[in-house]
Residue frames relative to the residue before (quaternion, step in Angstrom):
aa qw qx qy qz dx dy dz
X 1.0000 0.0000 0.0000 0.0000 0.00 0.00 0.00
X 0.6588 0.5153 -0.3067 0.4543 3.55 0.98 -0.89
X 0.6536 0.5075 -0.3109 0.4676 3.57 1.01 -0.81
X 0.6337 0.5310 -0.3241 0.4598 3.59 1.01 -0.81
X 0.6515 0.5083 -0.3048 0.4736 3.55 0.97 -0.86
X 0.6394 0.5287 -0.3158 0.4603 3.56 1.01 -0.81
X 0.6552 0.5022 -0.3036 0.4757 3.57 0.97 -0.85
X 0.6581 0.5089 -0.3125 0.4586 3.58 0.92 -0.86
X 0.6610 0.5000 -0.3101 0.4658 3.58 0.94 -0.81
X 0.6588 0.4926 -0.3206 0.4696 3.59 0.98 -0.72
X 0.6276 0.5225 -0.3341 0.4706 3.59 1.08 -0.66
X 0.6485 0.5065 -0.3191 0.4702 3.58 0.98 -0.81
X 0.6629 0.5040 -0.3072 0.4608 3.59 0.92 -0.83
X 0.7137 0.4394 -0.2706 0.4736 3.61 0.92 -0.79
X 0.6150 0.5645 -0.3641 0.4130 3.62 1.07 -0.58
X 0.6102 0.5464 -0.3714 0.4372 3.61 1.06 -0.55
X 0.6428 0.5047 -0.3241 0.4765 3.59 1.09 -0.62
X 0.6529 0.5091 -0.3119 0.4661 3.57 1.05 -0.71
X 0.7252 0.4628 -0.2454 0.4469 3.60 0.94 -0.88
X 0.4935 0.6635 -0.4386 0.3521 3.61 1.20 -0.10
X 0.3529 -0.7452 0.5177 0.2285 3.61 -0.64 1.02
X 0.3711 -0.7175 0.5437 0.2276 3.55 -1.12 0.64
X 0.3928 -0.7107 0.5386 0.2248 3.56 -0.95 0.90
X 0.3884 -0.7210 0.5141 0.2550 3.61 -0.74 0.98
X 0.5515 -0.6143 0.4501 0.3403 3.55 -1.15 0.56
X 0.6503 -0.5146 0.3829 0.4071 3.57 -1.25 0.36
X 0.6285 0.5355 -0.3357 0.4534 3.60 1.04 -0.73
X 0.6512 0.5083 -0.3132 0.4685 3.59 1.00 -0.80
X 0.6413 0.5119 -0.3184 0.4747 3.58 0.98 -0.81
X 0.6619 0.5009 -0.3017 0.4690 3.59 0.92 -0.88
X 0.6367 0.5292 -0.3206 0.4602 3.58 1.04 -0.76
X 0.6427 0.5037 -0.3183 0.4815 3.58 1.01 -0.77
X 0.6413 0.5240 -0.3251 0.4566 3.57 0.95 -0.86
X 0.6603 0.5053 -0.3031 0.4656 3.57 0.92 -0.89
X 0.6530 0.5315 -0.3090 0.4424 3.58 0.98 -0.85
X 0.7774 0.3831 -0.1881 0.4620 3.59 0.85 -0.97
X 0.5459 0.6607 -0.4050 0.3185 3.62 1.13 -0.35
X 0.6378 0.5484 -0.3457 0.4158 3.64 0.95 -0.73
X 0.7078 0.4125 -0.2995 0.4890 3.67 0.71 -0.83
X 0.6062 0.5565 -0.3572 0.4420 3.60 1.09 -0.65
X 0.6689 0.4861 -0.2994 0.4761 3.58 0.89 -0.88
X 0.6309 0.5388 -0.3351 0.4465 3.58 1.01 -0.78
X 0.6697 0.4827 -0.2977 0.4794 3.59 0.97 -0.80
X 0.6844 0.5012 -0.2909 0.4424 3.60 0.92 -0.86
X 0.7207 0.4541 -0.2546 0.4578 3.60 1.06 -0.61
X 0.4458 0.6793 -0.4647 0.3520 3.60 1.23 0.27
X 0.4350 -0.6861 0.5194 0.2651 3.57 -0.95 0.90
X 0.5009 -0.6489 0.4824 0.3087 3.54 -1.08 0.72
X 0.1808 -0.7610 0.6145 0.1032 3.54 -1.09 0.74
X 0.2012 -0.7831 0.5802 0.0983 3.54 -0.73 1.09
X 0.0879 -0.7830 0.6150 0.0312 3.54 -0.96 0.89
X 0.3869 -0.7080 0.5406 0.2383 3.52 -0.94 0.92
X 0.1214 -0.7831 0.6076 0.0526 3.52 -0.98 0.87
X 0.5049 -0.6454 0.4825 0.3092 3.55 -1.14 0.60
X 0.2025 -0.7797 0.5768 0.1356 3.55 -1.06 0.70
X 0.6725 0.3745 -0.3112 0.5573 3.55 1.27 0.47
X 0.6412 -0.5519 0.3745 0.3796 3.57 -1.26 0.32
X 0.5946 0.5678 -0.3821 0.4220 3.63 1.12 -0.49
């Protein structure tokens, strides 16, 4: 029982280190922004298109 408890406590202590998220560097964040900005701007600058829809079954 004592050995099992010891193993469980060591697993809990090591799992917190494994689950800690890593903060990306400023260069990585800037690179992502640069990569995604072109398609984002292209989508945002599209003119709206209105389509008439029927409101009856005919």
